[in-house]
C-alpha positions in Angstrom: 78.6 117.9 111.5 81.3 116.1 113.2 84.5 115.8 111.0 87.7 112.8 111.4 90.3 115.9 111.3 92.6 116.4 114.4 93.0 120.4 114.3 96.3 121.7 115.0 96.8 123.5 118.2 98.8 126.3 119.2 100.4 123.2 121.7 101.3 121.5 118.5 103.3 124.1 117.7 104.7 125.1 120.8 107.7 123.0 120.2 109.2 124.3 117.4 108.9 128.4 118.6 111.1 130.9 119.7 114.5 128.9 118.8 116.7 131.9 118.2 116.2 134.7 119.8 115.5 137.4 116.6 114.5 134.9 114.0 111.2 133.8 113.0 110.1 130.4 112.1 107.2 128.8 110.2 105.8 127.9 113.5 105.6 131.5 114.3 103.5 132.8 111.7 101.7 129.7 109.8 97.8 129.7 110.8 96.4 127.5 112.3 92.6 126.5 113.4 91.0 129.2 115.4 88.3 127.1 116.1 87.3 123.6 117.3 85.1 123.3 114.2 86.4 122.9 110.2 83.8 124.7 108.6 84.2 127.6 111.1 87.9 127.4 110.7 88.0 127.3 107.2 85.2 130.4 106.6 87.6 132.4 108.6 90.6 131.7 107.1 89.3 132.4 104.0 88.2 136.0 105.4 92.1 135.9 106.6 93.6 135.8 103.2 94.9 132.0 103.9 95.3 130.5 99.6 97.0 127.2 100.6 95.5 124.6 103.1 97.7 121.8 104.2 96.5 118.3 105.5 98.2 115.0 106.4 96.9 111.9 106.0 99.2 109.2 108.4 98.3 106.0 107.4 100.2 103.0 105.4 97.5 100.9 105.3 97.0 101.4 101.3 100.6 100.5 100.2 100.2 97.3 102.6 96.4 96.5 101.0 99.0 96.5 97.7 101.0 94.0 98.8 104.4 96.5 100.0 105.9 97.6 102.6 104.4 99.6 106.0 105.7 103.0 106.9 104.2 105.2 105.0 102.3 107.0 108.1 105.8 108.8 109.0 105.8 111.2 106.0 103.8 113.8 107.4 105.3 114.0 111.2 108.8 114.2 109.8 107.5 117.0 107.2 106.2 118.9 110.3 109.3 118.6 111.8 110.8 120.5 108.9 108.2 123.2 107.8 108.0 124.6 111.4 111.5 125.2 111.9 112.3 126.9 108.5 112.9 130.1 108.1 109.9 132.7 108.2 111.5 135.6 106.0 110.6 138.1 103.1 111.0 134.9 100.4 107.4 133.7 101.4 104.5 135.0 103.6 103.8 131.7 105.3 100.6 133.5 107.5 98.4 132.5 103.8 98.9 128.9 104.5 97.1 126.4 107.3 98.2 123.4 108.6 94.6 122.0 109.9 95.5 118.9 110.6 95.4 115.5 109.6 92.6 113.0 108.8 92.2 110.8 111.6 92.9 107.4 111.1 94.6 105.7 113.9 91.3 103.7 115.1 92.2 102.0 111.1 95.6 101.5 111.7 94.9 100.0 114.9 92.5 97.2 113.6 95.0 96.9 110.3 97.5 95.8 113.1 95.2 93.6 114.6 94.4 91.6 111.2 96.3 92.3 108.9 94.5 90.0 105.8 94.3 91.3 102.3 90.8 91.8 102.2 90.3 93.1 106.1 93.5 96.0 104.5 91.2 96.7 101.3 88.3 97.2 102.9 90.1 99.5 105.9 91.6 101.3 103.2 87.9 102.1 101.3 87.1 103.3 104.7 89.9 105.8 104.8 88.4 106.8 101.3 85.2 107.9 103.1 87.0 110.2 106.2 89.1 111.6 103.3 86.7 113.0 101.0 84.4 114.1 104.5 87.7 116.4 105.2 88.6 117.7 101.6 85.7 118.0 99.9 84.6 121.3 101.7 88.2 122.6 101.7 87.8 122.3 97.7 84.6 124.1 98.1 85.9 126.9 99.7 87.9 127.5 96.7 91.6 127.0 98.9 94.5 125.5 97.0 95.5 122.3 99.1 98.5 120.2 99.7 98.0 116.6 101.0 100.9 114.9 102.7 100.5 110.8 103.0 100.5 108.2 103.3 99.7 106.4 100.6 98.8 106.7 96.9 95.2 105.3 97.9 95.1 108.9 98.9 95.3 109.8 95.1 91.1 108.2 94.9 89.8 110.2 97.4 91.3 113.5 96.7 90.6 113.3 93.3 86.6 112.5 94.4 86.4 115.1 96.2 87.6 118.0 93.9 85.2 116.3 91.3 82.5 116.5 94.0 82.9 120.0 94.6 83.6 121.2 91.0 80.9 119.1 89.6 83.0 118.1 86.8 85.3 115.5 85.3 89.2 116.3 86.7 92.3 115.3 85.7 95.9 114.7 87.0 99.7 114.4 86.5 101.8 111.8 88.4 105.3 111.3 89.0 106.0 107.9 89.2 107.6 105.1 88.3 103.8 103.2 88.7 100.3 103.6 87.0 99.1 102.9 90.0 96.0 101.8 87.7 95.6 98.0 88.6 93.2 96.2 88.5 89.4 96.8 91.0 90.3 93.8 93.2 89.6 95.7 96.2 91.1 99.9 97.5 95.2 99.6 97.6 98.0 102.2 96.5 97.9 100.7 93.4 94.8 101.1 92.0 93.3 105.1 92.8 93.7 105.7 89.2 91.8 103.0 87.8 88.9 103.7 90.3 88.7 107.1 89.3 88.0 106.4 86.1 85.8 103.8 86.3 83.6 106.4 88.2 83.8 108.8 85.9 86.0 111.0 87.5 89.0 110.7 86.0 89.0 112.4 82.2 92.6 112.9 82.0 96.0 111.4 83.0 99.5 111.3 82.4 102.1 109.3 84.3 105.3 110.9 84.5 108.6 109.1 84.4 106.8 105.6 84.5 109.6 102.4 84.9 108.6 100.4 82.0 109.5 97.2 83.9 107.4 98.0 87.2 104.0 98.3 85.4 101.9 94.8 84.7 100.8 94.4 81.7 96.8 94.6 82.3 98.2 98.4 83.9 99.6 99.2 80.6 96.2 97.4 78.6 93.7 99.9 80.5 95.9 102.3 81.0 96.1 102.5 76.9 92.3 101.9 76.1 91.1 105.1 78.8 92.6 107.3 76.5 95.4 108.1 79.1 99.7 108.4 78.5 102.8 108.1 79.9 106.5 109.3 79.4 108.6 106.4 80.3 112.2 107.2 83.0 113.6 104.6 79.7 112.4 107.6 77.0 113.7 110.3 79.2 116.8 108.9 81.0 118.1 105.9 78.7 116.7 106.0 75.0 116.5 110.1 75.6 114.3 110.2 72.5 113.2 114.0 74.1 114.7 116.3 77.3 112.6 116.5 80.5 111.7 119.8 80.6 110.0 119.5 77.2 108.4 116.0 77.9 106.9 118.2 80.8 106.0 121.0 79.1 103.6 119.1 76.8 102.5 117.4 79.9 101.6 120.7 80.8 99.8 121.5 77.8 98.1 118.3 77.4 95.9 119.3 80.8 95.6 122.9 79.9 94.2 121.9 77.3 91.5 119.8 79.0 90.4 122.9 81.2 89.1 120.4 83.7 90.1 121.1 87.5 93.6 119.2 88.1 95.8 118.1 90.4 99.9 117.3 90.3 100.1 113.9 92.0 104.0 112.6 93.4 105.3 109.3 94.6 108.6 109.5 96.8 109.8 106.1 95.2 110.0 108.3 91.7 113.0 109.9 93.4 116.0 107.6 93.5 117.5 106.7 97.1 115.0 108.2 98.5 113.0 107.1 101.8 110.2 105.6 100.4 107.3 102.6 101.0 108.9 101.2 97.2 112.7 102.1 97.5 114.1 102.2 94.0 118.2 103.1 93.3 117.1 104.8 89.7 114.5 107.9 89.2 114.7 111.5 89.1 117.3 113.3 91.6 115.1 115.8 94.3 115.5 119.0 92.4 114.5 117.4 88.9 111.2 116.5 91.4 111.1 119.7 92.3 111.2 121.6 89.3 107.9 119.0 88.2 106.2 120.2 91.2 106.8 123.3 89.9 105.8 123.4 86.4 102.9 121.1 86.8 101.7 123.6 89.2 101.9 126.4 87.2 98.6 125.4 84.8 96.3 127.3 86.7 93.4 124.7 86.5 95.9 123.5 89.3 94.2 122.7 92.7 96.1 120.7 94.3 99.7 119.0 95.2 99.3 115.8 96.6 102.8 114.1 97.7 102.8 110.1 98.7 104.2 107.3 99.8 107.3 108.7 102.2 108.2 106.1 104.3 111.3 107.1 106.5 112.9 105.0 109.3 113.8 106.5 112.2 117.1 107.5 111.4 115.7 109.0 107.6 113.4 111.1 109.5 115.3 115.0 108.9 116.1 113.9 105.5 112.6 112.9 104.4 111.3 115.5 105.9 113.9 118.4 104.5 113.3 116.3 100.6 109.2 117.0 101.4 110.0 120.5 102.3 111.6 121.2 99.2 109.0 119.9 97.1 106.1 121.7 98.9 107.7 125.5 98.3 108.1 124.5 95.3 104.7 124.5 95.0 104.0 127.3 97.0 106.3 129.9 95.4 104.3 128.4 91.9 101.0 129.5 93.7 102.4 132.4 94.7 105.2 134.1 92.1 106.8 137.1 93.3 
């Protein structure tokens, strides 16, 4: 079977290697595919002691299908440029990570620009769902931890679906996001992945952390409540200060630990103030607070993945965006691999 993924090759890493004599960088030691076949690569990685797999989904169709801005396809390359230049030292063993590659979406991106109508964008978003599921399900089947860098938040739906299919159970997740992304099922886009996952009977537990009270329509709030899902608003944390961020995170963590379901950590870059995101915001969390959220929520024993999405840097923001994603990913890795 042929899988829709562009696997990382040694040639992809060449420009990042041997920057300074006597130094080792992530590009020198991170695991990459040893075979052109996805399943063979994953099985060999398991034998080699790899625990975490990195996959990119470089598309911006989901946000545009949600009447939003483009640019979310730039997050993955921005992350790679920073990741591969990081020092490889005693603090973390990068050979435990497999830089698998990215889901192939170039053909869909081309079609989206030829016909940018909402109906076409939403159909293409559903087509991306299929490809993402094809790539991610075998990764979950082999019990790897997964890091997915987007792309739009639409990809939460195929990630959750893949995890549920593999685990043969319902799943849960926590999402740091100004938006609940629980909009109506009007066709697939970045604003409704969790609504679709709930409607499919996949999502049994969902908590939105840092929801902006003025950025979610009434239908979203009503349906979120009817589904039995919860949120901690930005206003309750920073304005009314009903409770501390740390206490709120602990409550969300315990809530999902109690469910005992395979779970994920979601983070929309929109939640970080002044970050280069699809939906720019001047109010929100600092990068340090977001990294703490990732670390805390990933300590859940049931956690299986981290999904970072909606990073949309301009040409001059590439390094800034890559650094931000890198800090978030590293927070995940040290949570899953405590020293």
